Structure formats: C-alpha cells, structure tokens
N, C-alpha and C positions, 0 to 999 in steps of 0.2 A: 504494500500500500504506500502510495506516496503521500506527502504532507498535505496536499490539497484535500485528498479523501478523508484523512484523519480530522482535519479542521472542519470539513463539512459534516462529518458524523458527530463531532462534538457540538457543533451549532444545532444540529437536529435534536440531539439529546437535551440540550438546554431549553429549546423551544418546546419540546414534548413535556418536560417537567412543568413549565408554566401553563401550558394548555390543559394538562390534567388538573393542575391546581385551580384554574378558572372553571373547569367543568365541575370540580368538587364544590366550588362556591355556589354554582348555579343549582346543583342538586341539593346542597345544604339549605339554600334559601327556600327552595320548594318544600323540602321536608319541614323546615321551621314554620313555614306558612301553614302547612297541614297541622302540625302540633299546636299551633296557636289557636286552633278551633277546639281543642280538647281541654279538659280541666288541668292536665299536666302543664300546658303552656301558661296558664294562669299562675300555677304554683311556682314555676321557674321564674317568671317575671316578678312575682312578689318576693321571692328569695333574693333575686338580684337587686331589686329596689331597696330591700333592707340593708344591702351592702353599698347603697348609694350608687348603683350602676343602673342607669335608665336607658333601656333599649327596647327593641321589639323582637319578636320571634324570627322574622325574616332576616334581620341583620345578624342576629345571634347564630342562626343556622348557616348563613353565608360565611361568617367568621370561622365557625367550627368546621364547615366543609372545606374551606380553603386551607386551614392549618392541618387538617387531617389528610388532605390530598398532598400537600407540600411536604409534610414530614412523615409520610407513611414508610413502613419498613418493608424491605424485600427479602428478609431472612427466611430461610426454609427450615426452621427448626422443628 
C-alpha cells in the first residue's frame, strides 16, 4: 500500500466515526422523545431538575446517543 491509500483509509475511518456518532445522536433523540411520553421521562426530568440540570428528553437522548456512539467499545471479550 502506498501512502496515499493509507491516508485515504485513515480519513475514511475518521469520517465513519463521526457519522456513526451523529447517527447515534439522531437515534438517541428519537428514543428520548418516545421516553418523554412515559412516566419514566417525567421521573428522569424531575431527578435532573433536583440537581439543577434543566433539559428535555430529546436533548438528553441526543447527548446520550452521541456519547454512546462516540465512545463505544469494540472489544470481543
């Protein structure tokens, strides 16, 4: 493999990581929206409100989805 192919594969890998993180944020936002309709969503928001964190379930789901997709593990244990 020459250096151009290695650089191209590296760039594709970096782009793939960020695309999967964005996809995780979209899926997390959708799931947060759905959970917001349940009593669990109310309990989560009340708990966060008591810690002086004011958000909504869509934003919380997008945050959790992004961080989960960005920092996921690939170990095969």
